[in-house]
C-alpha positions as CSV (number, residue, x, y, z in Angstrom):
1,M,-27.3,93.2,62.6
2,R,-28.6,92.5,59.1
3,A,-25.6,94.1,57.4
4,L,-23.1,91.9,59.2
5,R,-25.2,88.8,58.4
6,R,-25.2,89.6,54.7
7,L,-21.5,90.2,54.8
8,E,-20.8,86.9,56.5
9,A,-23.2,85.1,54.1
10,R,-21.2,86.4,51.1
11,R,-17.9,84.9,52.3
12,P,-18.4,82.7,55.4
13,G,-15.6,82.9,57.9
14,F,-13.5,85.3,55.9
15,F,-14.2,88.8,57.3
16,E,-12.8,89.9,60.7
17,L,-13.5,92.8,63.0
18,R,-10.4,94.6,61.6
19,D,-12.2,94.8,58.2
20,L,-14.9,96.9,59.8
21,R,-12.7,99.5,61.5
22,L,-13.2,102.0,58.8
23,N,-16.5,100.5,57.5
24,R,-18.6,100.5,60.6
25,P,-22.3,99.7,60.3
26,T,-24.6,102.7,61.0
27,P,-24.9,102.9,64.8
28,N,-28.1,101.9,66.5
29,Y,-28.9,104.0,69.6
30,L,-31.8,101.8,70.8
31,L,-30.3,101.1,74.2
32,H,-29.9,104.7,75.2
33,E,-33.2,105.9,73.6
34,S,-35.2,103.0,75.0
35,A,-33.9,103.8,78.5
36,H,-35.2,107.4,77.9
37,A,-38.7,106.0,77.0
38,I,-38.8,103.8,80.1
39,A,-37.7,106.7,82.3
40,F,-40.3,109.0,80.7
41,R,-43.1,106.5,81.4
42,E,-42.1,106.2,85.0
43,L,-41.4,109.9,85.6
44,F,-44.2,111.5,83.6
45,G,-46.8,108.7,83.0
46,R,-48.7,109.0,79.7
47,P,-49.6,112.6,79.2
48,R,-51.9,113.6,76.4
49,D,-49.4,116.2,75.2
50,V,-45.7,115.4,75.7
51,R,-44.7,119.0,74.8
52,V,-46.9,120.4,77.5
53,A,-45.6,118.0,80.0
54,L,-41.9,118.8,79.2
55,T,-42.6,122.5,79.0
56,N,-43.9,122.6,82.6
57,E,-41.5,124.4,84.9
58,S,-41.6,121.4,87.3
59,A,-40.5,119.0,84.6
60,L,-36.8,120.0,84.8
61,L,-35.9,117.4,87.5
62,G,-37.7,114.6,85.5
63,I,-36.0,115.6,82.3
64,E,-32.5,115.5,83.8
65,L,-33.3,112.3,85.6
66,G,-34.3,110.7,82.3
67,E,-30.9,111.6,80.8
68,A,-29.1,110.4,83.9
69,Y,-31.0,107.1,83.7
70,A,-30.2,106.5,80.0
71,M,-26.5,107.2,80.6
72,T,-26.5,104.9,83.7
73,A,-28.1,102.1,81.6
74,E,-25.3,102.5,78.9
75,Y,-22.6,102.5,81.5
76,L,-23.9,99.4,83.3
77,A,-24.2,97.6,79.9
78,S,-20.6,98.5,79.2
79,A,-19.5,96.8,82.4
80,A,-20.9,93.5,81.2
81,I,-18.7,93.4,78.0
82,S,-16.5,90.5,77.5
83,G,-14.1,90.2,74.6
84,P,-13.5,92.2,71.4
85,L,-16.6,91.1,69.5
86,H,-18.9,92.0,72.4
87,R,-17.0,95.4,72.7
88,F,-17.5,96.0,68.9
89,L,-21.2,95.2,69.1
90,F,-21.6,97.5,72.1
91,S,-19.8,100.3,70.2
92,V,-22.3,100.2,67.3
93,N,-25.3,100.0,69.6
94,S,-24.4,102.8,71.9
95,Y,-23.3,106.5,71.9
96,R,-20.2,105.2,73.6
97,L,-17.5,104.3,71.1
98,R,-15.4,103.0,73.9
99,T,-16.4,101.0,77.0
100,P,-16.4,103.6,79.8
101,G,-15.0,102.9,83.2
102,K,-15.6,99.1,83.3
103,Q,-13.0,98.7,86.1
104,A,-14.5,101.7,88.0
105,I,-18.0,100.2,87.8
106,G,-16.6,96.8,89.1
107,E,-14.9,98.6,92.0
108,L,-18.2,100.4,92.8
109,A,-20.1,97.1,92.7
110,A,-17.6,95.5,95.1
111,D,-18.0,98.4,97.5
112,L,-21.7,99.1,97.2
113,G,-23.5,96.2,95.6
114,L,-25.2,96.5,92.2
115,A,-28.3,98.4,93.3
116,R,-26.4,101.1,95.2
117,T,-23.9,101.2,92.4
118,A,-26.6,101.9,89.8
119,L,-28.1,104.5,92.2
120,A,-24.8,106.2,92.8
121,I,-24.0,106.4,89.1
122,L,-27.5,107.8,88.4
123,L,-27.3,110.4,91.1
124,A,-23.7,111.4,90.1
125,F,-24.8,111.9,86.5
126,L,-27.7,113.9,87.7
127,N,-25.4,116.1,89.7
128,N,-23.2,116.5,86.6
129,L,-26.1,117.4,84.4
130,F,-26.9,120.2,86.8
131,F,-23.4,121.5,86.0
132,R,-21.7,120.4,89.2
133,E,-18.3,120.1,87.5
134,R,-16.5,118.6,90.4
135,L,-17.6,115.7,92.5
136,T,-16.6,116.6,96.0
137,Q,-16.3,114.2,98.9
138,S,-19.2,116.0,100.5
139,S,-21.3,115.4,97.4
140,V,-20.4,111.7,97.5
141,D,-21.3,111.4,101.2
142,R,-24.7,113.1,100.4
143,L,-25.2,110.9,97.4
144,L,-24.6,107.7,99.3
145,S,-26.9,108.8,102.1
146,L,-29.6,109.7,99.6
147,S,-29.1,106.3,97.9
148,D,-29.6,104.5,101.2
149,Q,-32.7,106.6,101.9
150,I,-34.2,105.7,98.5
151,L,-33.6,102.0,98.9
152,G,-34.7,102.0,102.5
153,E,-38.0,103.8,101.7
154,C,-38.9,102.3,98.3
155,A,-36.9,99.2,97.6
156,P,-35.5,97.5,100.7
157,A,-35.2,94.2,99.0
158,L,-32.6,95.7,96.7
159,A,-30.4,96.7,99.6
160,R,-29.8,93.1,100.7
161,P,-26.3,92.4,102.1
162,Q,-25.4,90.1,99.2
163,E,-25.9,91.1,95.6
164,R,-24.8,90.0,92.1
165,A,-22.0,92.4,91.1
166,A,-21.5,93.7,87.6
167,T,-19.1,90.9,86.9
168,G,-21.9,88.3,87.4
169,R,-20.3,86.8,90.6
170,R,-22.1,87.0,93.9
171,T,-20.0,89.2,96.2
172,R,-20.4,90.2,99.9
173,V,-20.9,93.9,100.1
174,P,-19.0,95.7,102.8
175,A,-21.1,97.2,105.6
176,T,-19.3,100.5,105.2
177,P,-18.0,101.5,101.8
178,N,-14.8,103.4,101.3
179,P,-16.0,107.0,100.4
180,A,-12.7,108.0,98.9
181,R,-12.6,105.0,96.5
182,V,-16.3,105.6,95.6
183,R,-15.5,109.2,94.8
184,R,-12.5,108.2,92.6
185,A,-14.5,105.6,90.7
186,L,-17.5,108.0,90.1
187,S,-15.2,110.8,89.1
188,E,-13.7,108.5,86.4
189,L,-17.1,107.9,85.0
190,M,-18.1,111.5,85.0
191,Q,-15.5,112.5,82.5
192,M,-17.6,114.2,79.8
193,D,-17.0,117.0,77.3
194,S,-18.6,120.0,79.1
195,D,-19.2,122.0,75.9
196,F,-21.0,119.0,74.3
197,R,-23.1,118.6,77.5
198,T,-24.0,122.3,77.6
199,D,-24.9,122.5,73.9
200,T,-27.1,119.4,73.9
201,T,-28.8,120.5,77.1
202,R,-29.4,123.9,75.7
203,L,-30.8,122.6,72.4
204,F,-33.2,120.2,74.1
205,L,-34.5,122.7,76.7
206,N,-34.8,125.5,74.1
207,M,-37.1,123.2,72.1
208,F,-39.5,123.5,75.0
209,G,-39.4,127.2,75.4
210,R,-36.7,127.7,78.0
211,N,-34.1,130.4,78.2
212,R,-30.7,129.9,76.5
213,N,-28.9,130.3,79.8
214,V,-29.2,126.7,80.8
215,K,-26.7,127.0,83.6
216,R,-29.0,129.4,85.3
217,I,-32.0,127.3,84.7
218,L,-30.2,124.3,86.2
219,S,-28.7,126.1,89.1
220,A,-30.6,124.2,91.8
221,D,-29.0,121.5,93.9
222,P,-30.2,118.3,92.3
223,L,-29.6,116.1,95.3
224,A,-31.6,118.4,97.5
225,L,-34.4,118.4,94.9
226,V,-34.6,114.5,95.0
227,A,-34.3,114.5,98.8
228,G,-37.3,116.8,99.0
229,D,-39.5,115.0,96.4
230,A,-41.0,111.7,97.5
231,N,-42.4,111.0,94.0
232,A,-39.0,111.4,92.5
233,R,-37.5,109.0,95.0
234,R,-40.2,106.4,94.3
235,S,-39.6,106.7,90.5
236,I,-35.9,106.4,90.9
237,A,-36.3,103.3,93.0
238,A,-38.6,101.8,90.3
239,L,-36.1,102.6,87.5
240,I,-33.2,101.1,89.5
241,R,-35.2,98.0,90.0
242,I,-35.7,97.6,86.3
243,L,-31.9,97.9,85.8
244,V,-30.7,95.5,88.4
245,D,-33.6,93.0,88.5
246,D,-34.6,93.3,84.9
247,A,-38.2,93.5,86.1
248,A,-40.8,95.7,84.4
249,P,-43.1,97.9,86.6
250,A,-46.0,95.9,88.0
251,R,-49.0,95.7,85.8
252,G,-51.6,98.3,86.7
253,R,-49.3,100.4,88.9
254,R,-49.6,104.1,88.2
255,P,-46.3,105.9,87.5
256,H,-45.0,108.4,90.0
257,A,-45.0,111.8,88.1
258,V,-42.3,114.1,89.3
259,R,-43.7,117.4,90.6
């Protein structure tokens, strides 16, 4: 934050956050966009031609998973915020001007543990990006079942009975989460402007030769797509591991390209 350092150096100890309310530094979106880069590497590898990779008809699931992952990273980061200064720094390093659903994420972590919380948020965002406007209880049940399948198959160590919750404290995770409470918390996180989501999705997909009718293009059931794609499940598990363990993919391991 070079601008803030220069401001402080000019009059040490004088300026306060209130002085920056209408003079905000230019936002830095590195958190969200770096998460996109990590997801792309895991989902698509290192193709010689990125445009060709993203134009491929089979790339839709990977594209939307990348967006869901970037949003999940931002939302988990927001849950770690403590105090007004931290909140301000988050707001100028994120697309989120406010800290979204911190309490909701805490409730999810208490019910699910951190790994399942991250997975549930990612899959709920994926569902939303495929224009599922309402998160039904049936969808939540499927989402939780799919989360357990992914962890069981690909990352059993992350499904341990005790996990560090988003608050930083170790908490005992209930054997059976409360589905209604999980649905309520996820629904709170999914509150997005549907027109903005449609317009940004259309613009991105149109760049790669797709039809303007993005709701038709994204009419498939995303949870069923993931359930039927072993490569996608392995990639999702690897990405969740990065979020909750802060561990980069093992050196020399080939990425799992989504087909």
